[in-house]
N, C-alpha and C positions, 0 to 999 in steps of 0.2 A: 497523491493524497486522493483522498473522499468525503465528501460531506451534506449532512443528511439533516435536514430542516424541517421540523411542523409547524406548520403553521394555526394559531389558536385565533378564533375570532372569539371576544368577551364582552359584555354586555358592557355598554361606558357603566362609570362608577364604580365598576367591581374590579379596576386594574391592581390595585392594591393583595386585594384578595387574591387574585392570580400569582401576581407576585411573591407571596406570602406562601402558597403551595409551593413552587418551588424553593425558594429558601429554605423551607423547612423539611422538604422531601429528600431523601436515601435516595441517590441515582446509583452510588455501586461501581461510577465511571472510573475512577480512578484505579480500579484493581483489577481493570482488563484489557487484554494484553490489543493493542494498536489504538486504543487511545489518546488523541493528542488533545482538546480543549474542546470546553463548554461555553458557551454564552445563552443569553434571554436575551432577546431582545424586542425592544418594545417600538410598531410600529406606527403609521396614522392611524389617529383618532377621527370618527365620525360621530352623525347622530346616532345612527346604530350600532354601530361596534367599534372597538378598541383592535386592532391587530399585534400578535406577539407570533413572535418566532422562537424555538428552540433550535441552535445552530451546535451543531456538533460534526468536530471534525476528528478523521479518522485515517490512519495510514494507508490503507487500500477498501476497497469495497466488499473483502473478505473479509477485514479485521470487523466490520460494522454489521454484515449476512452473521459472522459467528456469535458475536453480543446480542443480535435477536435473538438465536438460539441456545443463551447461556442462561444459566440459574440467577446470575448477576443482573439481564434482562426482567427476568419472573420476576424478582426481588425487587425489583424496583418500581415495575408497574404495577403490582401486586394492588396499590390502594391509590392507584393515579388518577389525579380530580377530586380523590375522599369524598365527600360528603356536601360538595361546593357544587355540585354539578349543573345548579341551576344559572353559574356563571357563566356557561358557554351558550354561545351560537351555533352549535353543531358540532360535529368528529371534526379531530386535527385533521388537518390534509398533508401526508407527507412527502417531499421532494426529495431526490436526490440529485446528486452532481459528481460526476467526475472532477476531476480539477487537470486542466488541460498544457496550461500556463503558469 
């Protein structure tokens, strides 16, 4: 298995706006070969930021990489962030992991 996570730093008070973006977003993941599951995670909150992570599980690194080159990926990211770019503190940070146990 392979896990891909994007960390998002969101301005305090904009948490629900960020969650709503994900709730209303078409990801097209269900139609992608090798996709297993997705979760949106909320992490610690400080006075400066609220941490979120998108967490997707794939059958393999190759399945994830194939998705990033697919039409489904392009469609899912066509309006990523939408018109609410003001809620983000910097760009997302991608972290990928190979499951070893």
